[in-house]
N, C-alpha and C positions, 0 to 999 in steps of 0.2 A: 504493500500500500504506500510505499515511499513515493515522493514526488507529487502527492496530492496538493492542490492549491490550499492556501490558508483558509479560505472561506468554506472549505469542505469539512472543517473540524466540527461543525454543528450538525452533520448528517447522522451521527450516532445519537439516538434518543435514549435517555435513561432518566429515572426519577432522581431528584435531589430533595431528600427529606430533611426538614429543618425542625429544630427544637430550640426555643429561646429566641432572643432578639438577633436575627440574622438579616443583614442588609441585602437588598436585591443585587447590588454589585458583587457581593461575595458569592451569591448563588450563580450568577453568570460567569464569574471568574472560575469557579470550581467546574462548571460545565465545560468551559473552554479548555482548561488544563487537562482534565481527564479525557475529554473527547479526543484531543490531539494525541495523547498517549495511546489510546485504544486504536486509533486509526493508523498510527505508525508502528503498531505492534504486529509481528508475524503470527500471533496467536489467534485461534479461532474462538472469539468471545461471543457468547449467545445472550448474556444478560449482565447488566451492571446496575448497581444501586449505590448512591452516594448519600451519606448522612452528615449534616453539619449541626453541631450542638454548641450552644453558648450557655455555660454553667452560670447560674445567678450568684453564686457565692463569690464575693469580691476578694476573699482571702486566698483563693486558689491562684497559684502561680501560672497555670496553663488552663484558663477557662474555655479556650476555643478548642473544640474537639472535631476532628474530621475523620470520617471512616468511608471505606469503599469495599464492596463485595462484588466479585466477578464470578460468573460461571464460564469455565473455559474447558471445553472438551470433557465434560463430565466431572471436572474437579472444581472446587471452590477456592478462590484466592481472596484473601482478606488483607487489608492494611488499615492501621489505626494509629493516629498521632494526636498529640496535644501541643498547644503553643499559646503564647501570650495574646496573639491576635489571629483573627480568622484568615487573612491573606497568608500569614506565615504558616498556619496549619495546613492550608491547601497546598502550598509549595512543598512542604515536607511530605504530605500525603502523596503528591504526584511522584516525588523522588522515590519514596518507598514502594509505590505501586510498580514503577518501572523495574525496580530490583526484584520484586516478587514475580513478575512476569518472566524476567530473564531466568530466575531460578527454576521456575516451572518448565520453561522451554529446555533448559539444560538437563533437567531431570528426565523429560520425555525423550530427548535425544539419547541419553545414556541408557534408558530402558530399551529403546529400539535396537541398540547395538549389543545388548547383553545376551550371552549364550543361554539357551534354555535346556542344558543337558545336565541339570543337577540330579543327583541321586535321591533315593527315598529319604525323606526327612530333611533334606538340605534346603536352605533358603538363603538368598543373597540380599544384603541390605539394599533397599530401594525397590525390590521386586514385589510391589504391593498390588495385588489384584483388586477387583471391585469390592470384594469382601476380605477382611483380614483372615489369614489362615489360622487355624488352631495351632498352638505351640506343639511341636513334636516332643513327645514324652520320652526323652532320652534318659537312660539309666544314669544315676548319679556317678557311677564309676567311669562312664564314658564321656562325661562332660569336661570340656576344656575351655580355657580363656582364649578365644580365637580372634577376638577383635578388641583392639586397644586404640582409642581415638582421643587425641588431644586437640583442642581448638581454643581460640581466644573467646572467652566468655564476655559478652557485652553487658554493660550497665544498662538496665532497662526497667521500665515500670512493669507492674504485674500484668496490666492490660497488653502491653507490647509483647511480653513473653507468651501470653495466651494466644495472641494472633500469630506469632511465629510458630507456636506449637501446631496450630491448625494449618497454616500455610505450608509447613514442611511435612505435615501428615505424620508427626511422631506421636508415640504413646506418652512420652514425657519430654520435658525440656529443661535443661540446666542453664541457669542464667545468674547474673549478679544483680541483686535487688538494689535499686538506687536509693531506696529509703534507708536501708541499714548498711549498705556497702558490704554485704556478705552474700555468699553463694546460697542459692535456693533452687528448688525444683517445683515445677507445676506440671500437673498431669490430669487426664480425663478421669473424673470420679463421679459415678452414679448420676450421669446426666448434666453435671456441671464440672467445675475444676477444683482439684485439691492443691493446696500449697504447703510445702514443708520448708521451714527456715531453720537455720542453725540456732538462732535464739529468737523465737517469735515475740518475746517480751521486749526486745531491744528497739522495736520500731512501732509506730502507731498502727492501729487496725487499718487494713487496706481499704482505700476508697477507690473502687474499681467499677468500670462499666460491665465487665464480664462477671458472671456469677461464680465467685471464688470463695471456697471455704478454707480458712486458715486452720491447719491441723496441728494439734498438740502432740506431735510424735517426736520422741527423743532422737537426736542425731548422734550416733556413737562415734567416738574417736578411735579408729582401729586401722589396721592395714588391709590391703586388698584381699589377702587370704582369709582373714577373719570375716570380711564383708561377704565373701562368697559363701562361707559357712552359714552366715545369717540368712542369705538368700535361699540356700538349700533347706534350712529349717523352717523358715517362714512360708516359703512357697509362693510369695507374691511376685509381681512382674519385675520389681527392682528394689534395691536398697540404696538409700542416700546416706552417705557417711562422710565424716571428716577424715581425710587421709592423715594418719599419724606422722608420716614422713614430710608432708608438704603443708599441712594445716589448711588445705583447700577442700571444698566440697567435691566429692566424686560420686559416681553412680555405677554400680554393677547391676546387670540386668540379664534376664533370659532372652536370648535371641529366639526367633521362630524355629530354628533348627535344633533347639534344645541345649546349645552351648551357651557360654557366658560371653558378655560384652562388657567393656569398661570405658567410661567416659570421664575425662578429667580436664580441668582448665589448663591451657598452656601458660607457662610462667612468663 
């Protein structure tokens, strides 16, 4: 779609839903920015909705909230930002949406190139069908730590982490909570989200758009081997712990092939 004239940006129709005092200029600006991004994207987008919210509380540092939801080839892409002003929020939303679409395109290309010759019970990261497969029940003596991933953990709000969780289609998401400046995990929990923090009393109760339940679950300070033992005993999908060697939040989890995975922040 590249090379379209600038006046073509209004050809994509989508609702802009508002809440609070939103100027008409902000609505038109959001429509122009998002339309341009969608038109110049190579993705097949079937539906889009933009939400602009102005929070009435004057004490909030970022009262302007902008959100977008896209349907793209059967997948849902979301982006959510907050800012001091609505034009700033719209600019941030547009930049984040471009990144979300690029990530989804990269993921689709990677999946199209992936070999499909896995043996029984094998599953490769990213190979997610329309429904999540049941975890392969591998005997405990056969389980191994087969994936160890380190990455830079971003400082985020809880809402931003929830949207990243959905956009990346993960079961859980490790991030650095900007309220407490400590590692935390958010995950899907009984129709909403659960949140585990190293010290839930060190920061105020979350003020979130997403439906998030702050869990009072102790976070043990142990090594990876002990965390794997916890995982085997508890049988849950993951264990969030403070690595005794680094002092940072790590996650050990069951992969769909029945082996273990480990995620840790890059130093």
